[in-house]
N, C-alpha and C positions, 0 to 999 in steps of 0.2 A: 468473528475471526478478523474481519477488517479493522474493527475498533481496537482489538488487542495489538495488531500489527502497527496501527497508527500511533498508539500510545508508546510502543516500544521504540519506534523510529524517532518520535518526538523527544523521548528521554535521551536517546543516543545523540541527537543533534545538540541537545542542551549541554551534554557533557563535552562535546567537541568544541562548541563555541564559547562556553562560559568557563568550564573547568579545565579545558585544554587537556582532556584525558589522552594519555599516550597509547591506550589500547583501543582507540577509536575504530580502526579497521577490523581488528579481531572481534570486537563486540558487534560491529555491523554484520559480519559474517554469521556470528552466532544468532543474532536476532532474526535475520532473514532466513537462515537455515531452519531455525525452530518454527517459524511461521509456515515455511514450506511443508515441513513434516506434519504439522497440525492439519493443514489443508489436505494433505495426502491421506492421512489416517481417517479424517472425517469422510472423505469420499470412499475410502476402503470399507468402512463399516456402515456407510449409508445414513449417518446421523451425526450431529454435532455432540460435543461432550454434554452429558446429562439430558440430552434431548430424547423425548418419547416420540418415536416415529414408526409408522407401519412399514416403511421402507428399510428399516435397520436390518443389516445382514451379519453383524458381528458385535462383539462387546470389547470395549477398551479394558486394559488391565494394568494401569499405572505407567511408569516410565523406567528406563534403564539408563544409568550414567554411561557415557561413551566419549572418549577422547578422540578427536578428529584432527589429524595433521594436515595443515593447509599452508599456502604460501605466506599467509600473514601470521603464522604461528599455530600452536595447538589450541583448538577450540573445544570447550567442554559443552557437550550436547546432552539433552534429556530426550532420549529416543522413545517415542510412544510405543506401547506394547498392546497387542490384542490377544484374546484368550487362546485362540488356536495357533498363535505364533506365525501367522501367514503374512504379516506386514514387514517389509524391509525398506528403509528409506532409499529412494532413487538416487539421492545425492551421494550416498556412500558407495555406490557402484560395486556390488558384490562380484567377486571373481575377476575384477579388472586387474588387480595386482599380479595374479598368476598369469594372466594373458601377456602382460608386459614382460614378466620373467621368462616365459616360454619364447617370446620373440627375441629376447636378449640372448638366450642360450643358442638359439638357431643362428642368430647373427654372428655370435662369437665362433661357433663351429665353422661357419662359412668363411669368415675372414682369416681363420687359422688353417684353412685348407683341409678341414676334416670333411671329406666328401663321402657321404653314404647316400643311398637312394632316398631314405627318409628326409635327410637334411636337404638334399637337392630339391625334392618335391616341395618342402616347406618354404625354402627360399623363393621358389617360383610363385607359390601360392600367396606368400606375404608381400611379394614385390620388393624385396630388400636386396636385390643383386648388386646395386651400386653403392651400398653403404660403406663408409670409410672405417678404418680401424680405430681412429680417434673417436668417432661417434659411438662405436660399439663400446669402447673403453669407458666413455662418459656415462652411457646408459647402465653398464654393468656396475660402475661405482655407485651410482644412485641407488640401484636395487640392493646392492650389497650392504649399504648403510642401513636401509630399512630392515633387512633381514637380521643384521647384527643387533640392532636395537631390540628386535623381537626376541632373539635368542638369549640375550643377556639381561633382559628386564628382570627386576627383582620379583620374587614370588612372595606374596603377602598373605598372611592367614595360614590356616592348616588345611591339609588335603588328606582326609581319612582313606580315600580309595584312589589307587593309582593303577593304571593299565600300561604295560610296556610291551612292545613288539618290535620286530625287525623285518625289513624287506630288502631286496637287492636290486641294484641297477648296474648297468655297464658303463664304464668310463675309461678314458685313455690315461694310462699311468706309465711314465718312462718309455713311451713309444709303443706300448702294446695295450690291448683291451683287457680289462680285468673286472671282476665283480666287486662292487663296493657296497658294504652294508650300511643301511640307513636305519637307525634306531629312533623310536619315537615314544614319548611318554605323555599320557593324558591323565588328568586328575579331576576330582570333584571337590570344589571348595566347600568347606564345612559351613561357612558363614552364609552362603547364598544358594548352595545346591546346584550351582552351574558347573558345566564342564569347561575345562581349559586345556589347551595344548601347553604342557609344562616345558617341553624342550625337545630337541632332537640333535643327533650328531651323525657323522659319517666316518667310516674307517674301513680298513682292508678286510676285517673279519669281526665276528661278534663273540670273541672269547671272554673269559672271566675278567681279564685285566681291562678290556674295553668297557664291559658292563660296569665294573667298579668305578672307572673314571667318569663314565656318564652319570651314574647316580651321585657321585661326589660333587659333580658340577651342579646338579640340581640342588643339593643340600647347601652348597656354597651360595647359591642365589636365594636361599630362604625356604626351601622345601622342608616342612615339618608336619608333625601330627599324623604321619602315615600309619594306618592300622592294617591295611591289606594291599598287597601288590598282586595283580592278576596277570599271568603271562603264559605262554607256551613253555615247555621244558627246554629252554635255550641253554646251551652249554655254559656253565659258570654263572648263570643269572641268579639261581637260588642262593648260592654262597655269597654273591655280591650283595643281595638284598639283606641277608643275615648280618653281613659285616658293616654295611653302610647305613641301612635303615634299621637300626637296633630297635627291637620291640615289635616290628611289623611282621605279620604273618604272610605266607606266600600261598596263593591259590593257583594251582595248575589248571589251565583252561580245560574245561570238561569236554569241549568240542574236539580239541586236539587229542586229548586222552582217548576219546572214543575211537578216533581214527587209528591210533596206535594199537588199541585193544583189538579192533576188528581185523587188523592186519595179521593177527596171530591165529585166526581161525579160518577154516575153509569158507569160500564165498557162499556156499549153500547154507551155511549156519549163521551168517552175519546178521541177517534180519532178526532171528530169534535171540541171538546174543545181545544185540543192541537194545532190543525191547526189554530184555531182562535187566540189563544194567541200568536202563533209564528208570526203572521202578525205584531205584535209590533216591533219585532227585525229586520224586513225588512225596517223599516222607515229610512229615510236618515239623520235625525238630532234629536237633543235633544227635541225640541218642538213637532215635529211630533210624536215621540215615546210616549211622555206623553199624547198627545191628543188621540192617538190610544188606549193606555192602558186604559184610562178612558172610552172611547167609548165601548171597549170590556167588561170591568168590569160592566158597566151599563147594557149592553145587557144580561148579565147572572143573573141580580139581581132577576128577577121573578122566573126563573127556578132553579137556583143554588145560593141561598142567601149566603151560607157559602163560596162559591168560591169568590163571590163579596167582601165579608168582608175580605178575605185573600188578594185579589188583592189591595184593598184600603190601607190595612195596609202595604203591601210590596212594593208599587210603587217606592218610593224614593230609596230603597235599591237595587231593581232588575234593575233599570234604571240608576244607578250611572255611568256605563260605557259610557253613551251617552254624558257626559261632556268632554270626552277625544277624541283625534284624531281618525277619522273613520277607519284608517288603522289598529288600534290596537284592535278594538272592538271584533273581533272573538277570540282573545287570552286572553282578560281580562274579558269578561262577564261570564266566567265559570271557574271552577276549573279543567278543563280537562287536562291542562299541568301537574298538580300535581297528578291527578288521575292515569295517566300512570306510574308515579314514584311510587305511592303507590302500584300499581299492582305488580311491580317488587320487592318491599319490601315484599309483601305478598307471592309472589312466593318463595322467599328465606326462609322466616320464616316458611311457611307451611311445608317445608321439615323437620324442627325440630319438629314441633308440640307443645310441651311443653318445655319452656326454664328452665334450672336449677335454674336461679336467674335473677335479673334485670340487673346485669352487663353483662350477656351473651346476653341479648336483645340489649344493647347499643353496644356491640362488633360487632354483626352481622349487625344490621341496620346501624350503623355508617360506617362500611366497604362498604356496598352496596351504601350508599349515597356518600361516598368519591369517589368511582369509577365513579359514574354517574357525579359528579361534574367535575372530571378530563376529562371525555369524552366530556362534554359540552364545555370545553375550546378549543377544537380543531375542533368543529363542526361549522356549519353555524350560523351566528348571528340570534338571535330570533327576534330582531327588528333592522331595519336599522338606521344608524346615522341620516339620513335625517328626518325620521318620529319621532325620539326621540327629535329632535330639535324643533318640533312643540309644545312639552310640555312646553318648556321655553317661546315660543311666546304666548301660551295660558295663562301662568301665568302672563306675562306682560300685556296682554289685560285685565285680571281680575283685576289686580292692578290699571290699568288706569281708569276703569269704574267709580269708585266713584268720581275721580277727574273730569271726564267729567260731571257727574251729578251736582257736586258742582259748576262748572263754569256756 
């Protein structure tokens, strides 16, 4: 490791003194950062690369490309990976950006006289009572620029699976406190199998027009290749998906559907009804799932007619997942992947309570999502390349079917 670092530094100095390379500082940061990560991961797994050692506690698993914004410009790093995804470089400081954003939101609330018990307690805990409005403005501008770069970055490649959801926070609007909708989209990139935060937006409500505008903004940034969108039955979302993401199917989250279904039966019967409906999701293929769904629905008709009506209406939407590879079902039939991210957003926003304005919501939520996006880039793939390849074979089979019938 020391020899590799010495060679790297020698080459760097040669460029600086002989070639007068203009990227000397940038390259210096890259070389030193790369060496630091190599030493960290060596200590993390208990052995050097390719070394046989009785003290080894983990296995390396190649590298991930990662752009790192620094004061000397953007540095392109190769971040080492380990098989259990337990290593994260110390120099990248996970979660630091969201902490800065939280402090900025609290400071802005303080200097604008938004006095709630939570804000007052945080001001005291953070020791920021004497901060000036100009300093808060400067800090907010810096964070806003980072969040805007993240929100407006181009989306490259195709994203066959997309999850969307909404949550609510409270903010001051025109002198009063109102609920503000925060919509978030997460996707899996076909080329890598990695999850990405595709985008987010805030608005007064999550109606059809808002969903359509949000999805169109993702398409404008490059979103393509969407095969399935998973979400709860948000008002206007299904029609927005059909209008904007032409050709994509919509999967109604099975977890939210079960809540809706169980609300239609007496509490004493909920356990039995839930267990019966879940037999549908244990079926091995599309045809069996639909047959079992209709069998279960019909069995409830006499005792719970409203439940039967709901099941007949929701069949196609709740079983959309069954037309995709079986390895993917448990991750695409519900919004659980995005629910966990929403919980992290709520955990951070609940600290503030009431935001001073909509820009403060974007600042904090955007910082939390940006950090999660960065962490996903160095974690284990969400879907394997082999299982994603089955999507293309499925598409080819569907394309060939009409031809076979015609012949």
